[in-house]
C-alpha positions in Angstrom: -16.4 -9.9 -0.1 -20.1 -10.4 -0.6 -21.0 -6.8 -0.2 -18.4 -5.8 -2.9 -19.6 -8.6 -5.2 -16.5 -10.9 -5.2 -18.6 -13.7 -3.8 -22.4 -14.2 -4.0 -24.5 -13.0 -1.1 -27.3 -14.7 0.8 -30.2 -13.3 -1.1 -33.5 -14.9 -2.1 -33.0 -18.0 -4.3 -35.2 -16.5 -6.9 -32.8 -13.6 -7.5 -29.8 -15.9 -7.9 -31.8 -18.1 -10.3 -32.7 -15.1 -12.4 -29.0 -13.9 -12.3 -27.8 -17.3 -13.6 -29.6 -16.7 -16.9 -27.0 -14.0 -17.6 -24.2 -15.6 -15.5 -24.5 -19.3 -16.2 -21.0 -19.9 -14.6 -22.7 -19.5 -11.2 -24.0 -22.7 -9.6 -26.6 -20.9 -7.5 -24.8 -21.5 -4.1 -24.4 -18.8 -1.5 -20.9 -17.3 -1.1 -19.7 -18.6 -4.4 -16.8 -16.8 -6.2 -18.2 -14.5 -8.8 -16.7 -13.5 -12.3 -15.3 -10.4 -10.7 -14.0 -12.4 -7.8 -12.1 -14.7 -10.2 -10.8 -11.7 -12.0 -9.4 -10.4 -8.7 -7.8 -13.8 -8.0 -6.1 -13.8 -11.4 -4.7 -10.3 -11.0 -1.0 -10.3 -10.1 -0.2 -6.7 -10.6 -1.5 -3.8 -8.4 -3.0 -2.0 -11.5 -5.1 -5.1 -12.4 -6.2 -5.5 -8.7 -7.2 -1.8 -8.5 -9.3 -2.3 -11.7 -11.2 -5.2 -10.1 -12.0 -3.0 -7.1 -13.1 -0.2 -9.5 -15.4 -2.6 -11.3 -16.8 -3.5 -7.9 -17.1 0.0 -6.4 -18.6 1.4 -9.5 -21.4 -1.3 -9.4 -21.8 -1.0 -5.6 -24.8 1.1 -4.5 -26.8 1.7 -1.3 -29.5 0.8 -0.5 -29.4 -2.4 -2.5 -30.8 -6.0 -2.4 -27.8 -6.8 -0.2 -28.0 -3.7 2.0 -31.7 -2.6 2.1 -31.7 -0.8 5.5 -30.7 2.7 4.2 -33.6 5.2 3.9 -32.5 7.1 0.9 -32.7 6.9 -2.9 -30.1 4.4 -4.3 -26.7 6.0 -5.0 -23.0 5.2 -5.7 -20.8 6.0 -2.7 -17.8 6.1 -5.1 -19.4 8.7 -7.4 -20.7 10.6 -4.4 -17.2 11.0 -3.0 -15.9 12.1 -6.4 -18.7 14.6 -6.6 -17.9 16.1 -3.2 -14.2 16.5 -3.9 -14.8 18.1 -7.3 -17.4 20.3 -5.6 -14.8 21.4 -3.0 -12.4 22.3 -5.9 -15.1 24.4 -7.6 -15.7 26.2 -4.3 -12.1 27.1 -4.1 -11.6 24.9 -1.0 -8.7 22.5 -0.5 -9.3 19.4 -2.7 -9.2 16.6 -0.2 -11.5 14.9 2.4 -10.0 14.5 5.9 -11.0 11.4 7.7 -13.1 13.4 10.3 -14.9 15.1 7.4 -15.7 11.8 5.8 -16.9 10.4 9.2 -19.1 13.3 10.0 -20.5 14.4 6.7 -20.0 11.9 3.9 -21.0 8.6 5.4 -23.9 10.2 7.3 -25.4 11.8 4.2 -26.4 11.1 0.6 -26.9 13.0 -2.7 -30.6 13.2 -1.9 -29.8 15.7 0.8 -28.0 17.9 -1.7 -24.4 17.9 -2.9 -23.9 21.6 -2.3 -25.4 21.3 1.3 -22.8 18.7 2.2 -19.9 20.7 0.6 -21.0 23.8 2.5 -21.1 21.8 5.8 -17.6 20.6 5.2 -16.3 24.1 4.5 -18.0 25.4 7.6 -16.5 22.6 9.7 -13.0 23.5 8.5 -13.6 27.1 9.5 -14.8 26.1 12.9 -11.9 23.8 13.4 -9.5 26.5 12.4 -10.9 28.7 15.2 -10.5 26.0 17.8 -6.7 25.3 17.5 -5.5 24.4 21.0 -8.9 23.1 22.0 -9.4 20.4 19.4 -10.2 17.5 21.8 -13.3 19.3 23.1 -14.1 20.5 19.6 -14.1 17.0 18.2 -16.2 15.6 21.1 -18.8 18.3 20.4 -18.9 17.7 16.7 -19.1 13.9 16.9 -21.7 14.2 19.6 -23.9 16.4 17.3 -23.4 14.0 14.4 -24.5 10.9 16.5 -27.5 12.7 18.1 -28.6 13.7 14.6 -28.8 10.1 13.6 -29.9 8.7 16.9 -31.6 11.4 19.0 -32.5 9.0 21.9 -29.1 7.3 22.3 -27.9 6.7 25.8 -25.1 8.9 27.0 -22.9 6.0 27.9 -23.1 4.7 24.3 -21.9 7.9 22.7 -18.1 7.1 22.9 -18.6 3.8 21.1 -20.6 5.5 18.3 -17.7 8.1 17.9 -15.3 5.2 17.4 -17.7 3.5 15.0 -17.8 6.6 12.8 -14.0 6.7 12.6 -13.7 2.9 12.0 -16.2 3.0 9.1 -14.4 6.1 7.6 -11.1 4.3 7.8 -12.6 1.2 6.1 -14.1 3.4 3.4 -10.8 5.1 2.7 -9.2 1.7 2.2 -11.9 0.7 -0.3 -11.7 4.0 -2.2 -7.9 3.9 -2.4 -8.1 0.3 -3.6 -9.6 1.6 -6.8 -6.5 3.6 -7.7 -8.7 6.8 -8.2 -7.7 8.2 -4.8 -4.5 8.7 -2.9 -3.5 9.8 0.6 -3.2 13.5 1.5 -2.3 14.1 5.1 -5.0 12.4 7.2 -7.4 12.3 4.3 -7.7 11.4 0.6 -7.7 13.3 -2.6 -8.2 12.4 -6.3 -5.2 10.7 -7.9 -3.9 13.1 -10.6 -2.5 10.1 -12.6 -6.1 8.9 -13.0 -7.7 12.3 -13.7 -9.1 11.5 -17.2 -10.6 8.2 -16.0 -12.1 9.9 -12.9 -13.7 12.6 -15.1 -15.2 10.0 -17.4 -16.7 8.1 -14.5 -18.1 11.3 -13.1 -19.7 12.1 -16.4 -21.3 8.6 -16.8 -25.0 8.8 -16.0 -26.3 6.5 -13.3 -28.6 3.6 -14.1 -31.6 2.5 -12.2 -31.4 -1.3 -12.0 -33.9 -3.9 -10.8 -32.7 -6.2 -8.0 -31.6 -9.1 -10.3 -29.8 -6.7 -12.7 -28.1 -5.0 -9.8 -26.7 -8.4 -8.6 -25.6 -9.3 -12.1 -23.8 -5.9 -12.5 -22.2 -6.3 -9.0 -21.1 -9.9 -9.6 -19.8 -9.3 -13.1 -18.3 -6.0 -12.3 -19.6 -2.7 -13.7 -18.4 -1.6 -17.1 -15.7 1.0 -17.0 -15.2 4.0 -19.3 -11.9 2.4 -20.4 -13.9 -0.5 -21.8 -15.1 1.9 -24.5 -12.6 2.4 -27.4 -13.3 6.2 -27.6 -12.9 6.7 -23.9 -9.9 4.4 -23.7 -8.2 6.5 -26.4 -8.8 9.6 -24.3 -7.2 8.0 -21.3 -4.2 6.8 -23.3 -3.8 10.3 -24.8 -3.9 11.8 -21.3 -1.3 9.3 -20.0 1.0 10.1 -22.9 0.8 13.8 -22.3 1.6 13.3 -18.6 4.6 11.0 -19.3 6.0 13.6 -21.8 5.4 16.4 -19.4 7.8 14.7 -16.9 10.5 14.4 -19.5 10.2 10.6 -19.7 10.2 8.4 -22.8 6.7 7.1 -23.8 6.6 3.3 -24.3 6.2 2.3 -28.0 2.8 1.0 -29.1 4.4 -1.1 -31.9 3.7 -4.8 -31.4 1.0 -4.2 -28.8 -2.4 -4.9 -30.4 -4.5 -4.6 -27.2 -5.3 -1.0 -26.3 -6.1 -2.0 -22.7 -2.7 -3.6 -22.3 -1.0 -0.5 -23.7 -2.9 1.6 -21.2 -1.6 -0.6 -18.4 1.9 -0.2 -19.7 1.6 3.6 -19.8 0.1 3.6 -16.3 3.0 1.5 -15.1 5.6 3.8 -16.8 4.0 6.9 -15.3 4.0 5.2 -11.9 7.7 4.4 -12.3 8.5 8.0 -13.2 6.7 9.0 -9.9 8.6 6.3 -8.1 11.9 7.7 -9.3 11.0 11.1 -7.8 9.9 9.4 -4.6 13.2 7.5 -4.5 15.3 10.6 -4.7 13.2 12.3 -2.1 14.0 9.7 0.5 17.4 11.3 1.3 15.5 14.0 3.0 13.2 11.7 4.8 15.6 9.8 7.1 13.8 11.2 10.2 10.5 9.8 9.0 12.1 6.5 8.1 13.6 6.2 11.6 10.1 7.0 13.1 8.6 4.1 11.1 11.3 1.8 12.4 10.2 2.8 15.9 6.6 2.2 15.0 7.5 -1.3 13.9 9.0 -2.2 17.2 6.8 -0.1 19.6 3.4 -0.1 17.8 3.5 3.6 17.1 5.8 6.6 17.0 5.8 10.4 16.5 7.0 11.5 13.0 9.2 14.6 12.5 6.1 16.5 11.5 4.6 15.8 15.0 1.9 13.4 13.9 1.5 9.9 15.4 2.1 7.1 13.0 1.3 3.4 13.4 1.6 0.3 11.3 -1.8 -0.9 10.1 -3.0 -4.0 12.0 -1.7 -7.2 10.5 0.6 -5.4 8.0 3.8 -5.3 10.1 5.8 -7.7 7.8 5.0 -5.7 4.7 5.9 -2.4 6.4 9.2 -4.0 7.6 10.2 -4.6 4.0 8.9 -1.2 3.0 10.9 0.8 5.6 14.1 -1.0 4.8 13.5 -0.3 1.1 13.1 3.4 1.9 16.2 3.4 4.1 18.4 2.1 1.2 16.7 4.5 -1.2 17.7 7.3 1.1 21.4 6.4 0.6 20.8 7.5 -3.0 23.6 5.5 -4.5 21.8 2.5 -6.0 22.4 1.5 -9.6 19.2 -0.5 -10.0 15.9 1.4 -10.2 13.7 1.5 -7.1 11.1 -0.9 -8.5 13.8 -3.5 -9.1 15.0 -3.1 -5.5 11.7 -4.4 -4.1 9.8 -7.5 -4.8 6.7 -6.4 -2.9 4.0 -4.3 -4.6 3.2 -0.7 -3.7 0.1 1.4 -4.3 -0.3 5.0 -5.6 0.9 6.3 -2.2 4.1 4.2 -2.4 2.8 2.1 0.5 3.1 -1.7 0.5 0.0 -3.7 -0.4 1.6 -7.1 0.4 4.9 -8.7 1.4 7.3 -10.0 -1.3 6.3 -13.3 -2.8 8.2 -16.5 -2.2 10.9 -18.0 -4.3 13.2 -15.0 -4.0 14.6 -12.4 -1.6 12.6 -9.5 -0.2 14.9 -6.8 -1.4 17.9 -6.5 -3.8 20.1 -3.4 -3.6 22.8 -3.0 -6.2 25.6 -0.5 -5.7 28.5 0.3 -8.0 30.8 -2.2 -6.3 28.5 -4.6 -4.4 25.1 -6.2 -4.2 23.2 -6.6 -1.0 20.4 -9.2 -0.8 18.1 -8.4 2.1 15.7 -10.6 3.9 13.6 -9.5 6.9 11.3 -11.3 9.3 9.3 -10.9 12.5 9.8 -14.5 13.3 11.5 -15.2 16.6 12.9 -18.1 18.7 14.1 -21.3 17.0 11.2 -21.0 14.5 13.3 -18.2 12.9 16.0 -20.6 11.7 13.4 -23.2 10.5 11.5 -20.6 8.5 14.4 -18.5 7.2 17.7 -20.5 7.4 17.5 -22.5 4.1 15.6 -19.9 2.0 17.9 -17.0 2.8 21.0 -19.0 2.0 19.4 -20.3 -1.2 18.4 -16.7 -2.3 21.9 -15.3 -1.6 23.6 -18.3 -3.4 21.5 -17.7 -6.5 22.6 -14.1 -6.7 26.2 -15.0 -5.9 26.2 -17.5 -8.8 24.6 -15.1 -11.2 27.0 -12.3 -10.4 30.1 -14.5 -10.4 31.4 -13.0 -13.7 30.6 -9.4 -12.8 33.2 -9.4 -10.1 30.8 -7.7 -7.7 30.7 -9.3 -4.2 27.2 -10.4 -3.1 26.3 -10.0 0.6 23.3 -11.3 2.5 21.8 -9.1 5.1 19.2 -10.8 7.4 17.2 -8.5 9.6 14.9 -9.2 12.5 13.8 -7.5 15.7 15.9 -10.1 17.5 18.3 -12.7 16.1 17.9 -16.3 17.4 21.3 -17.9 18.1 20.4 -20.9 16.0 19.8 -18.6 13.0 23.1 -16.9 13.6 24.8 -20.3 13.8 23.3 -21.3 10.4 24.7 -18.1 8.8 28.1 -18.4 10.3 29.1 -21.1 7.9 26.5 -20.3 5.3 28.0 -22.3 2.5 25.8 -23.6 -0.3 26.3 -26.5 -2.6 25.1 -26.2 -6.2 23.6 -29.0 -8.2 27.0 -30.0 -9.5 28.3 -30.3 -5.9 30.6 -27.3 -6.2 30.4 -25.0 -3.2 29.6 -21.2 -3.0 31.0 -19.3 0.0 28.1 -17.1 1.3 28.7 -13.8 3.1 25.6 -13.4 5.2 25.3 -11.2 8.3 22.3 -11.3 10.8 21.5 -7.9 12.1 19.0 -6.6 14.7 16.6 -3.9 13.5 17.7 -1.7 16.4 21.3 -1.9 15.3 20.3 -1.0 11.7 18.5 2.0 13.1 21.6 3.0 15.0 23.6 2.9 11.8 20.9 4.9 9.9 20.8 7.6 12.5 24.5 8.0 12.5 24.6 8.0 8.6 21.7 10.3 8.0 23.9 13.4 7.6 26.6 11.5 5.7 24.6 9.4 3.2 27.2 9.5 0.4 29.6 7.6 2.7 27.1 4.9 3.6 27.7 2.4 0.7 31.3 2.1 1.7 30.5 2.1 5.4 27.9 -0.7 4.9 30.3 -2.8 2.9 33.0 -2.4 5.4 30.6 -3.2 8.2 29.6 -6.5 6.5 33.2 -7.5 5.9 34.1 -6.8 9.5 31.1 -8.9 10.7 32.1 -11.8 8.5 35.6 -11.6 9.8 34.2 -12.4 13.3 32.0 -15.3 12.0 34.4 -17.9 13.4 33.0 -17.2 16.9 30.2 -19.1 18.6 26.8 -17.8 17.5 25.9 -16.0 20.8 29.3 -14.2 20.8 29.1 -13.4 17.1 25.8 -11.6 17.6 27.3 -9.5 20.4 30.3 -8.8 18.1 28.0 -7.5 15.4 26.3 -5.1 17.7 29.7 -4.0 19.0 30.9 -3.3 15.5 27.9 -1.0 15.0 28.8 0.9 18.2 32.4 1.3 17.1 31.3 2.7 13.7 28.9 5.3 15.2 31.6 6.5 17.7 33.9 7.5 14.8 
């Protein structure tokens, strides 16, 4: 947080005192929230959050008063990465940076050593790797060894493996920061420039670097660097580019009438373009059931092998968000939803359609509307009796809200509660899941608790008959509710047995 300028750093008091002449809102304390930090706190949408990181990363340079240990002329890692990718494009090479290329050549170099030199090293590395197929483990060991010895010629042999891992860890961290700006997106095991942000990226690339004194650097970092989009002329260029891209995809351009703020209109256009891309992504999921199933395995086993042969794993600490995400993808694959994909989910996604957080409170995780039914989905990794305490009341309340709202539509509303394992106390709560409204009238709730493994079994069976799945799922829910008069442990077994009966058909 302090390196990226969202909170103040422990720097000499004199520098903070000088910075306060421009930023009087600072009190002068160490680790105090900065103006750009407050901007990030106030950002509720992913586009606004990405803009905060872009303000930060565009201001961030090394070496700096915060990170003085680098022995090179000060430069922007963000702009350096953009320069390298654009240089690869000019050279006719593939326009991406793999994580091993970033680890070996980007984070171990600087513009001072020559942009073209680094580009040529990456191209040569790709050629060598292409010749070593079948022997990549030994190849990587040799390449990483050479990179570490170049930086630390006298390093002990037993320390090399740790340094190899450090290179990869820092590259992974850098990728996260770069993608957090919205200017980059994932490509295979690497990153590439986000085409939806092409005009903004070009304007950033063309902006000349400034040489700032220490206190001015801190002011710029804590306030957040000015963006090209802050300039009216540049903002108009970005807006014009977004309009062209939306039209090229056959979508309707949002009207500017009634919107006086050009920045707000730009965000509306970016959101619309993202929605157009999300619609394409949604339709593509019908052909991605194998990948979706692999991600379900990764949730329960830590990692899995995808249909492409690559190993996938859920990022540390992000399993709850990926649980919601993979169930969202599974229902998109059914390809029969009547609500758009962004209304099915309450969590936010980035430019790679990956989750950036779990769904906020005061509502269900997912809402799937079919032609003749609505399914409200809640997922959790909570286990044991804590599961019922954490989820029992909220799930019933969320399903009741939708049941009440849809009463006149005639569409039945079902609740689907998913967990790796269902606690019997949770199942007992949902057996008689009635809900009393404020006027003391009762709503009968149709909630079914389902193990993730049983859901996977259904998805595997239905992957080649997706058009039938809406009817199958509704029939499954009705059959499960018909067994809800049983004791909770027996009902749980009945639900799994119904799954097995369906897949044997």
